[in-house]
C-alpha positions as CSV (number, residue, x, y, z in Angstrom):
1,M,105.1,172.9,111.5
2,E,108.7,171.2,111.3
3,N,108.5,170.0,114.7
4,S,105.3,168.5,114.2
5,T,106.0,166.3,111.4
6,G,109.4,165.5,113.0
7,S,107.5,164.2,116.0
8,T,105.3,162.3,113.8
9,G,108.4,160.6,112.3
10,L,109.5,159.6,115.9
11,K,105.9,158.3,116.7
12,V,106.3,155.7,113.2
13,A,109.8,154.7,114.1
14,L,108.8,154.2,117.7
15,G,105.8,152.4,116.7
16,I,107.8,150.3,113.4
17,A,110.8,149.4,116.7
18,L,108.1,147.7,118.8
19,V,106.6,145.6,116.0
20,L,109.9,144.3,115.5
21,F,110.7,143.5,119.1
22,L,107.3,142.0,119.7
23,A,107.9,140.3,116.4
24,T,111.7,138.6,117.4
25,G,110.3,137.9,121.0
26,F,107.6,135.6,119.2
27,Y,109.6,134.0,117.5
28,T,112.0,133.6,119.5
29,M,109.5,131.6,121.8
30,N,108.3,129.5,119.3
31,L,111.7,128.3,118.4
32,Y,112.1,127.9,122.6
33,K,109.3,125.3,122.4
34,E,109.9,123.6,119.5
35,S,113.1,122.9,121.4
36,N,111.6,121.4,124.6
37,E,109.2,119.3,122.9
38,T,112.1,117.9,120.5
39,K,114.3,117.2,123.9
40,K,110.8,115.5,125.2
41,E,110.1,113.5,121.7
42,L,114.3,112.0,122.1
43,T,113.5,111.2,125.2
44,E,110.5,109.3,125.1
45,E,112.5,107.5,122.2
46,K,115.0,106.7,124.1
47,Q,113.2,104.9,126.9
48,L,111.0,102.7,123.8
49,V,114.2,101.9,122.4
50,M,115.6,101.0,125.8
51,N,111.8,98.9,127.0
52,D,112.3,97.3,123.5
53,L,115.7,96.0,123.9
54,N,115.2,94.7,127.7
55,A,112.3,92.8,126.1
56,M,114.5,91.0,123.6
57,A,117.4,90.3,126.1
58,K,114.7,88.6,128.0
59,Q,113.3,86.5,125.1
60,Y,117.2,85.5,124.5
61,D,117.0,84.5,128.5
62,E,114.0,82.0,128.0
63,A,115.5,80.6,125.0
64,I,119.0,79.6,126.6
65,G,117.2,78.4,129.9
66,E,114.8,76.0,127.8
67,N,117.6,74.1,126.5
68,D,119.9,71.4,128.5
69,I,123.1,72.7,126.5
70,A,122.9,76.6,126.0
71,N,123.9,77.6,123.0
72,S,126.8,79.5,122.9
73,N,125.8,82.1,119.8
74,L,123.1,83.1,121.5
75,I,124.5,83.9,125.1
76,Q,126.9,86.2,123.0
77,A,124.5,87.6,121.4
78,R,122.7,88.2,124.6
79,E,125.6,89.8,125.9
80,R,126.3,92.0,123.0
81,I,122.8,93.0,123.9
82,Q,123.2,93.8,127.1
83,G,126.3,96.0,126.0
84,L,124.2,97.9,123.9
85,I,121.5,98.2,126.9
86,D,124.2,99.7,129.1
87,S,125.9,101.5,126.9
88,L,122.2,103.3,126.0
89,S,121.5,103.7,129.8
90,I,124.5,106.4,130.0
91,S,124.3,107.8,126.3
92,E,123.3,111.4,126.0
93,T,119.5,111.9,124.9
94,N,120.4,113.5,121.4
95,V,119.7,113.0,118.0
96,K,123.1,112.0,117.5
97,S,122.9,109.0,120.1
98,L,119.8,107.9,118.5
99,W,121.7,107.5,115.2
100,K,124.3,105.6,116.5
101,Y,122.4,103.2,118.1
102,K,119.7,103.1,115.5
103,N,123.1,101.9,113.6
104,R,123.8,98.9,116.4
105,Y,120.5,97.9,116.1
106,R,120.5,97.0,112.6
107,S,123.9,95.1,113.3
108,L,122.0,93.1,115.7
109,Q,119.0,92.7,113.3
110,K,121.2,91.6,110.9
111,E,122.8,88.8,114.0
112,M,118.9,87.7,115.0
113,D,118.4,86.8,111.5
114,V,121.2,84.2,111.0
115,L,121.2,83.2,114.7
116,L,117.0,81.8,113.6
117,A,118.8,80.8,110.5
118,Q,121.0,78.3,111.9
119,N,119.7,77.1,114.6
120,D,116.5,75.2,113.5
121,S,115.8,73.3,116.0
122,L,115.8,76.1,118.3
123,R,114.0,77.9,117.0
124,V,111.4,74.9,116.3
125,E,111.6,74.3,120.5
126,N,111.2,78.2,121.1
127,S,107.9,79.1,119.1
128,Y,107.5,81.5,121.1
129,L,110.9,83.1,121.5
130,A,110.9,83.8,117.3
131,T,106.9,85.0,117.3
132,S,108.3,87.3,120.1
133,L,111.7,88.3,118.5
134,D,110.0,88.9,115.4
135,S,107.6,91.3,117.6
136,T,110.4,92.9,119.0
137,R,112.0,93.5,115.7
138,V,108.9,94.8,114.2
139,R,108.2,97.3,117.3
140,L,112.0,98.3,116.8
141,E,111.8,98.8,113.2
142,E,108.7,101.8,114.1
143,R,111.1,103.4,116.4
144,T,113.5,103.7,113.4
145,M,110.8,105.3,111.2
146,F,110.4,107.7,114.0
147,T,114.4,108.3,114.3
148,D,114.4,108.6,111.0
149,S,111.4,111.6,111.0
150,L,113.2,113.0,114.0
151,L,116.4,113.7,112.0
152,V,114.8,115.0,108.9
153,Q,113.0,117.5,110.9
154,N,116.4,118.7,113.1
155,T,118.2,118.7,109.9
156,A,120.0,122.4,111.3
157,L,121.2,120.8,114.1
158,A,125.1,119.9,114.4
159,E,125.2,116.5,115.9
160,V,122.9,115.1,112.9
161,V,125.4,116.9,110.4
162,E,128.3,115.3,111.9
163,N,127.2,112.0,112.2
164,A,125.6,111.7,109.2
165,A,128.5,112.8,107.4
166,I,130.4,109.5,107.5
167,L,130.5,106.4,104.6
168,G,128.1,103.4,106.1
169,T,128.0,99.8,103.9
170,V,125.2,97.9,102.8
171,G,125.5,93.8,101.9
172,L,128.3,93.0,103.7
173,K,128.9,89.2,103.5
174,G,132.0,87.0,103.6
175,F,133.0,83.6,102.4
176,G,135.9,81.1,101.7
177,V,137.1,80.9,98.3
178,I,139.3,78.5,96.3
179,E,142.6,80.7,94.2
180,R,143.1,78.9,91.0
181,T,146.5,79.5,89.6
182,S,144.3,81.0,86.0
183,G,143.4,83.8,88.7
184,K,139.5,82.5,89.2
185,L,138.1,82.4,92.8
186,I,135.5,79.7,93.0
187,P,133.2,80.1,96.8
188,T,133.9,77.3,98.8
189,E,132.0,76.3,102.7
190,R,135.0,74.1,103.3
191,A,137.4,75.4,105.7
192,G,140.3,72.5,104.5
193,R,139.5,73.7,100.6
194,A,139.7,77.7,101.5
195,D,142.6,79.8,100.5
196,K,141.6,83.1,101.4
197,I,138.2,84.8,102.7
198,R,136.6,87.2,100.3
199,V,134.9,89.9,101.7
200,C,132.3,92.0,99.9
201,F,129.8,95.3,100.8
202,T,128.9,98.3,99.1
203,V,129.7,101.6,100.3
204,A,126.0,103.6,100.3
205,K,125.8,107.0,98.8
206,N,125.8,109.6,101.1
207,G,125.9,113.2,99.7
208,L,127.2,114.8,103.4
209,V,130.6,113.0,102.5
210,Q,133.0,114.8,100.3
211,A,133.9,113.1,97.6
212,G,138.0,111.6,96.9
213,D,139.9,109.2,98.7
214,Q,138.5,107.3,101.7
215,E,139.3,104.1,103.7
216,L,137.0,101.8,106.0
217,Y,139.0,98.9,108.3
218,V,137.9,95.6,107.6
219,Q,137.9,92.8,110.6
220,V,137.4,89.1,110.1
221,I,137.7,87.0,113.5
222,D,138.0,83.7,113.2
223,P,136.4,81.2,115.5
224,K,139.1,81.2,117.9
225,N,138.7,84.5,118.0
226,N,141.8,86.0,116.1
227,T,141.9,88.5,113.7
228,L,142.9,87.8,110.5
229,G,145.0,89.1,107.7
230,S,147.6,91.5,108.7
231,N,146.4,91.9,112.4
232,Q,147.8,95.3,112.9
233,Q,146.7,97.9,115.5
234,V,145.1,101.4,115.1
235,V,144.4,103.8,117.3
236,F,141.3,106.4,117.8
237,G,141.3,108.7,120.9
238,D,140.6,106.1,123.8
239,K,139.5,103.1,121.5
240,T,142.2,100.4,120.2
241,L,141.4,98.8,117.0
242,N,142.7,94.9,115.1
243,Y,142.0,95.0,111.7
244,S,142.7,92.7,109.0
245,I,142.9,94.7,106.2
246,I,142.5,98.8,105.4
247,S,140.1,99.2,102.5
248,K,141.3,101.9,100.2
249,F,138.8,103.5,97.2
250,N,138.1,106.7,95.5
251,Y,134.5,107.5,96.4
252,E,132.7,109.4,94.0
253,N,129.1,110.0,95.6
254,T,127.6,107.1,94.4
255,N,127.2,103.8,95.6
256,L,130.3,101.3,95.2
257,N,130.8,98.0,94.9
258,I,134.2,96.5,97.0
259,C,135.9,93.2,97.4
260,E,139.1,92.7,99.8
261,F,140.6,89.4,100.2
262,V,141.6,87.9,103.5
263,A,144.3,85.5,104.1
264,S,144.9,83.1,107.1
265,R,147.4,82.9,110.5
266,G,150.8,82.2,108.6
267,E,151.2,79.1,107.0
268,N,147.7,77.8,109.0
269,K,144.7,76.7,107.3
270,F,141.4,78.0,108.2
271,E,140.0,76.6,111.1
272,K,136.2,75.2,111.0
273,G,133.5,77.2,112.8
274,R,131.6,80.9,112.9
275,Y,133.6,84.1,111.6
276,M,133.1,87.3,112.5
277,V,133.1,90.1,109.7
278,N,133.2,93.8,110.9
279,V,133.5,97.1,108.8
280,Y,134.7,100.4,110.8
281,N,134.8,104.1,109.6
282,E,137.9,104.7,112.1
283,K,136.3,103.8,115.5
284,D,132.4,103.4,114.3
285,L,131.5,99.9,113.3
286,V,128.9,100.5,110.8
287,S,128.0,97.0,109.7
288,T,129.2,93.4,110.5
289,S,128.1,89.9,109.0
290,E,129.1,86.5,109.7
291,F,129.8,82.9,107.6
292,T,130.8,79.6,108.7
293,L,133.0,77.3,107.2
294,K,133.0,73.4,107.5
């Protein structure tokens, strides 16, 4: 009687072990299938982004070719797009990489908006270019939305957590100011009257970043490609960054408005022309903008 009871218990235990083994195998197969599907989606998304960037570069080529005197701003923008295409072509196909190129695309999108606003005559002569670029922007925004959905679906991936846990900025703008003895600041577009360059931006809320003391590197480049302000260097791995000022602040897991001042080089006044403003989180470019002093 005891042997019969023991035999029955053994059979029950073996049955339970078999069920658990089959369930584990099924779960593992599902995870493997989902991983392969995600890799396929990322590869397809990377190719779509590459196609759209090539289309944007082609439109810049047409705009430059239709003018007797090529617009230098358009030429420089075309070179930046080509650099992004080259970098994307050799980048790893993962969520972290797509997040990086999404941020860079946003910077290029802002730059494109400024160029179109500053080149009214070029926009009139090349209406087809403007229409095509608008279409390209819409397609890239759709791709960006798709990438965002991938990020949400894959928050468990280590690459997403590592890349997302950095501070970013929005609303970056720079402009000249006249500084009165009373401390009052008056915005100006006149290079000869500007005493300093004021750079303002909003540090965006990011729940993945720990609260506490933080810093961002602000870089202001004048029309002669000189870095204004302190023009100090900092090294991150194999990359060297020349910055104008280090913006230090206490981050409390909420949006934070910040303004910094950058002086001209030595005793010299500010040059007339286009100024570039960049904000870096260590070696990563998180925001870019430009303005003009007349």
